[in-house]
C-alpha positions in Angstrom: -52.4 62.9 27.6 -48.5 63.5 28.4 -49.3 61.6 31.8 -51.3 58.8 30.5 -48.9 58.1 27.3 -46.4 56.4 29.0 -48.4 54.4 31.3 -50.2 53.0 27.9 -46.8 52.6 26.5 -46.0 50.0 29.8 -49.1 48.9 29.6 -48.4 48.0 26.0 -45.0 46.3 26.7 -46.1 44.0 29.6 -48.9 42.7 26.8 -46.0 42.4 24.2 -43.5 40.7 27.1 -47.1 38.1 27.9 -47.2 37.5 24.8 -44.4 36.0 23.9 -44.1 33.9 26.3 -44.3 30.8 25.0 -47.1 28.2 26.0 -44.8 26.0 27.3 -43.0 28.6 29.4 -46.5 29.5 31.0 -47.6 25.7 32.0 -43.5 25.5 33.4 -44.6 28.5 36.1 -47.9 26.8 36.6 -46.4 23.8 37.3 -43.7 25.4 39.6 -46.2 27.2 41.6 -48.1 23.7 42.4 -45.4 21.6 43.2 -44.4 24.7 45.6 -47.8 24.9 47.2 -48.0 21.0 47.5 -44.9 21.7 49.3 -46.1 23.7 51.8 -49.2 22.1 52.4 -48.9 18.7 51.2 -48.8 16.4 54.4 -52.5 18.7 55.5 -54.3 17.3 52.7 -53.1 14.1 52.2 -56.1 11.9 52.0 -54.5 9.2 54.1 -51.4 9.6 56.5 -48.8 9.0 54.6 -47.3 6.1 57.2 -49.2 4.7 58.1 -49.0 0.0 57.2 -51.8 -1.8 56.2 -51.0 -5.4 54.7 -54.3 -6.2 53.7 -54.5 -3.1 50.7 -50.9 -3.9 49.7 -50.3 -3.4 46.1 -53.8 -2.0 45.2 -53.9 -1.0 41.7 -55.1 2.9 41.0 -59.0 3.3 41.8 -61.4 6.1 43.1 -60.3 5.2 46.7 -56.5 5.0 45.9 -55.9 7.7 43.0 -52.2 6.3 42.7 -52.7 3.0 44.1 -50.4 1.4 46.8 -47.6 0.2 48.1 -45.9 -2.7 49.3 -47.4 -2.3 52.6 -50.5 -0.8 51.9 -49.7 2.7 52.3 -51.5 5.1 49.7 -49.1 6.2 46.7 -50.5 9.7 46.5 -50.5 11.0 50.2 -46.7 9.4 50.1 -46.2 11.3 47.1 -47.7 14.2 48.7 -45.7 14.2 52.0 -42.7 13.0 50.1 -43.2 16.8 48.1 -42.8 18.3 51.4 -39.3 17.1 52.4 -37.9 16.3 48.8 -38.2 20.6 48.5 -37.2 21.4 51.6 -33.5 19.6 51.9 -33.3 21.1 47.6 -33.8 24.5 49.4 -31.6 24.3 52.5 -29.0 22.2 50.3 -29.1 26.0 47.3 -29.2 28.4 50.8 -26.1 27.1 52.2 -24.6 26.6 48.8 -25.7 30.4 47.5 -24.1 31.6 51.0 -20.8 29.8 50.9 -20.5 30.8 47.1 -21.3 34.5 47.6 -18.7 34.6 50.6 -15.7 32.8 48.7 -16.1 34.7 45.5 -17.0 38.4 47.0 -13.4 37.7 49.3 -11.5 36.4 46.0 -13.0 39.0 43.5 -12.2 42.0 46.4 -9.6 40.7 48.2 -6.3 41.3 46.9 -4.0 38.6 44.0 -2.9 36.4 46.6 -6.3 35.4 47.8 -8.0 35.2 44.8 -5.1 33.0 43.6 -5.8 30.7 46.4 -9.7 30.8 46.8 -9.8 30.2 43.1 -7.1 26.7 43.1 -9.5 25.8 46.0 -12.8 26.1 44.0 -11.2 25.3 40.7 -10.6 21.4 42.7 -14.1 21.3 43.3 -15.6 22.0 40.2 -12.4 19.7 38.4 -14.2 16.7 40.9 -18.2 15.2 39.9 -20.2 16.4 42.8 -21.9 13.6 42.4 -19.3 11.2 43.4 -17.7 13.8 45.8 -21.4 13.7 47.4 -21.8 10.2 47.4 -18.7 9.9 49.4 -19.0 12.7 51.7 -22.7 10.8 52.1 -21.2 7.6 53.1 -18.8 9.0 56.0 -21.3 11.2 57.1 -23.7 7.8 57.7 -27.2 7.2 55.9 -29.7 9.8 55.9 -31.4 12.6 54.6 -29.1 15.0 56.5 -25.7 13.4 55.2 -26.8 14.1 51.9 -27.9 17.3 52.4 -24.3 17.9 54.4 -22.8 16.3 51.5 -24.0 18.0 48.4 -23.9 21.2 50.1 -20.2 21.0 50.8 -19.6 20.1 47.1 -21.9 22.1 45.5 -20.3 26.1 46.5 -17.7 26.2 44.0 -19.7 26.6 40.8 -21.9 30.1 42.6 -18.1 31.0 43.9 -16.5 31.1 40.3 -19.8 32.8 39.4 -19.5 35.0 42.0 -16.1 36.7 41.8 -17.0 36.9 37.9 -19.8 39.0 38.2 -18.9 40.8 40.9 -15.2 41.5 39.5 -17.5 43.1 37.2 -19.7 44.8 38.7 -16.8 46.5 40.1 -15.6 48.2 37.7 -18.7 50.1 36.7 -18.9 53.6 36.6 -21.4 54.2 39.6 -19.1 51.9 41.8 -16.1 54.1 41.0 -18.5 57.1 41.8 -18.8 55.6 45.3 -15.7 55.0 45.7 -14.7 58.5 44.8 -17.0 59.9 47.2 -15.0 57.8 49.9 -17.9 55.6 50.7 -16.5 52.8 52.9 -15.7 49.2 52.0 -18.7 47.3 53.4 -20.9 49.8 52.3 -19.3 49.5 48.9 -20.5 45.7 48.7 -23.8 45.7 50.6 -25.3 48.6 49.4 -24.0 48.6 45.2 -21.3 45.7 44.7 -23.3 42.3 45.8 -27.1 43.6 44.7 -26.4 44.7 41.5 -24.7 41.5 40.9 -27.0 38.6 41.6 -29.0 38.7 38.6 -27.0 35.6 37.8 -27.5 34.1 40.8 -31.5 34.0 40.4 -31.5 32.3 37.2 -28.7 29.5 38.3 -30.5 28.6 41.9 -33.8 28.2 39.2 -31.6 26.2 36.7 -29.9 24.2 39.8 -32.8 23.5 41.8 -33.9 20.2 39.4 -30.1 19.1 38.9 -30.1 19.2 43.1 -33.4 17.7 43.8 -32.1 15.1 41.5 -29.1 14.9 43.4 -31.4 14.4 46.3 -33.2 11.5 45.6 -30.3 9.8 43.6 -28.7 9.0 46.6 -31.8 8.5 48.6 -32.6 5.7 45.9 -28.7 4.5 46.2 -29.6 3.5 50.1 -27.1 6.7 51.6 -30.1 9.2 51.7 -33.2 9.2 53.1 -33.9 6.0 54.8 -37.7 4.2 54.7 -40.5 4.5 55.0 -39.6 8.5 54.4 -41.8 9.4 51.6 -39.0 11.2 50.2 -39.3 10.9 46.1 -36.6 9.0 46.0 -36.6 6.6 48.5 -39.7 6.2 47.4 -38.7 4.6 44.1 -36.3 2.3 45.8 -38.9 0.5 48.1 -40.8 0.4 44.8 -38.1 -1.0 42.8 -38.7 -4.7 43.9 -42.3 -4.6 42.5 -42.5 -3.2 39.4 -44.3 -5.8 37.8 -47.0 -6.0 40.6 -46.9 -2.8 41.5 -45.7 -0.5 39.4 -47.5 2.9 40.1 -45.4 2.6 42.9 -42.9 3.7 41.5 -44.2 5.7 38.2 -45.6 8.2 40.1 -43.1 9.3 42.4 -40.8 9.0 39.6 -43.7 11.4 37.6 -43.3 13.5 40.2 -39.8 14.0 40.2 -39.5 14.6 36.6 -41.8 17.1 36.1 -41.0 19.0 38.8 -37.1 18.8 37.4 -38.8 20.5 34.2 -40.7 23.2 35.2 -38.0 24.1 37.0 -35.7 23.7 34.1 -38.6 25.4 31.9 -38.8 28.7 34.6 -34.9 29.1 34.8 -34.6 29.5 31.2 -37.4 31.7 31.6 -35.9 33.9 33.9 -32.8 33.5 32.0 -34.3 35.4 29.2 -36.2 38.1 31.3 -33.1 39.2 33.4 -30.2 38.9 29.9 -30.5 42.1 28.4 -29.3 40.6 25.4 -31.2 38.1 25.3 -34.5 39.9 26.3 -33.9 42.8 23.1 -33.1 39.5 20.9 -36.2 37.8 21.9 -38.8 41.5 21.4 -37.3 41.3 17.9 
């Protein structure tokens, strides 16, 4: 009985957590999972070649043959949305991966490198935070030349300051923890202290921020493509699809609406998933939800 009781309590707590998960957040998690799956297998399950031009089928409305209709060049919109999911989300993942690496490096060095190093790095970070990221990204993208790779580099170059500030704050707080002080007293090396004790216990806030930033970065990538400095036609990137369909809103509204819905649903789902993760990772919010 003494062995089964803890397991029973753990099962009850798990069921209780599932019961407290709102239906909207459950739906958001399902949508996030579907989006990730589509990004992986989308080009293979697309019913048509997303790049094939067939002017005889231009601007066909949604039908059983073309569920999302066709665009001005006769390309199947559903196939392009499925193929574009991989392009848009891959670009978003690359941006976040680069900004995370830069943010962790700058934030950790600032937190542990001494007062002078901290002041220099944080003043540079403050300059980056003071300027609108979208304006800086647009400037970088124009300077680098139109293209999705230019947009990725431009956004990554302007997105890291927020992560640097967040990591610095969390690492400094973790550095003052009792277990870290005990490790220092035991003579643990500086590198081992950072990579085995401080950073692994400082990344919960990072996970939440990344989930919330997926939507923001994706919208910036699509926005740069829409104004012509990101992905270029005939790329099925969602923002580029909206840009190419903007001149046919009346006669071919479906070629604009469906990629727009893909962006909106993905952004909303990732934001709701980020809120759910924040509640699960924050002990204060989690305990508050339990009450």
